C-alpha positions in Angstrom: 128.8 74.6 130.1 127.1 75.6 126.8 126.5 73.1 124.0 128.4 73.7 120.8 125.2 73.8 118.7 123.9 76.9 120.6 127.1 78.9 120.8 128.6 78.4 117.3 126.8 78.3 114.0 128.1 75.8 111.5 129.7 76.7 108.2 126.7 75.2 106.4 124.3 77.5 108.1 126.5 80.5 107.4 126.6 79.8 103.7 123.0 78.7 103.3 121.2 80.5 100.5 117.7 79.3 99.7 117.7 80.8 96.2 120.7 78.7 95.2 119.1 75.7 96.8 115.9 76.0 94.8 117.9 76.5 91.6 119.8 73.3 92.2 116.7 71.3 93.0 115.1 72.5 89.8 118.2 71.5 87.8 118.1 68.0 89.5 114.5 67.6 88.6 115.3 68.6 85.0 117.9 65.8 84.8 115.8 63.2 86.5 113.9 62.2 83.4 117.1 61.7 81.5 118.6 59.5 84.3 115.4 57.4 84.4 115.5 56.9 80.6 119.2 55.7 80.8 118.3 53.3 83.6 115.5 51.9 81.6 117.7 51.3 78.6 120.3 49.5 80.8 117.6 47.4 82.4 116.3 46.3 79.0 119.8 45.4 77.9 120.4 43.3 81.0 117.1 41.5 80.5 118.0 40.7 76.9 121.4 39.3 77.8 119.8 37.2 80.5 117.2 35.9 78.1 119.8 35.1 75.5 122.0 33.2 78.0 118.9 31.3 79.2 117.7 30.5 75.7 121.1 29.2 74.6 120.8 26.3 77.0 117.2 25.3 76.0 117.0 22.4 73.5 114.2 22.9 71.0 111.7 19.9 71.0 108.7 19.2 68.9 105.8 17.0 70.0 103.4 15.0 67.9 
């Protein structure tokens, strides 16, 4: 009995093209900075909403 991995190559291995793979990786790296920037903007918006919600419940007091 012969294992399937040895006898048959997978479709993924048949189609594999390292040039296309490198090209896709470069495109992903190019878009990574934009994704990080969007995530940072969303993070700041969430922080501001949380602070606004918290500060709405705080009663201002003055001490002499």
